C-alpha positions in Angstrom: -28.3 -2.7 -23.9 -30.0 0.5 -22.8 -29.7 1.8 -19.3 -33.1 0.5 -18.1 -32.3 -3.0 -19.4 -28.9 -2.9 -17.6 -30.5 -1.9 -14.3 -33.2 -4.7 -14.7 -30.4 -7.2 -15.4 -28.5 -6.1 -12.3 -31.6 -6.3 -10.1 -32.4 -9.7 -11.5 -29.0 -11.1 -10.9 -28.7 -9.6 -7.5 -32.0 -11.3 -6.4 -30.4 -14.7 -6.6 -29.4 -16.0 -3.2 -26.5 -18.2 -4.6 -24.6 -15.4 -6.3 -20.8 -15.8 -6.4 -18.4 -13.2 -5.1 -17.2 -12.6 -8.7 -20.8 -12.1 -9.9 -21.4 -9.7 -7.0 -18.2 -7.8 -7.8 -19.3 -7.5 -11.4 -22.8 -6.2 -10.4 -21.2 -3.6 -8.0 -18.9 -2.4 -10.9 -21.9 -2.2 -13.3 -24.0 -0.3 -10.7 -21.2 2.1 -10.1 -20.8 2.7 -13.8 -24.5 3.4 -14.2 -24.5 5.7 -11.2 -21.5 7.7 -12.6 -23.3 8.0 -15.9 -26.4 9.3 -14.2 -24.4 11.8 -12.1 -22.7 13.1 -15.2 -26.0 13.4 -17.0 -27.6 15.2 -14.0 -24.6 17.7 -13.9 -25.0 18.4 -17.6 -28.8 19.0 -17.1 -28.2 21.3 -14.2 -25.7 23.4 -16.2 -28.1 23.6 -19.1 -30.9 24.7 -16.8 -28.7 27.4 -15.3 -27.8 28.7 -18.7 -31.4 28.7 -19.8 -32.5 30.5 -16.7 -29.8 33.1 -17.1 -31.0 33.9 -20.6 -34.6 33.9 -19.4 -33.9 36.8 -17.1 -32.3 39.1 -19.8 
């Protein structure tokens, strides 16, 4: 599953009013994992941007 599909799956499951505690715990864990991945990806992009900008000014 790609990240977009995972997020859509989480949103779809969270929309059900009769979600169990276990299902909600699973959705929270999945959402945390996706969030961590995005934070790491953003940090990598920021570092790359800083490196490129440093070379641009030489």
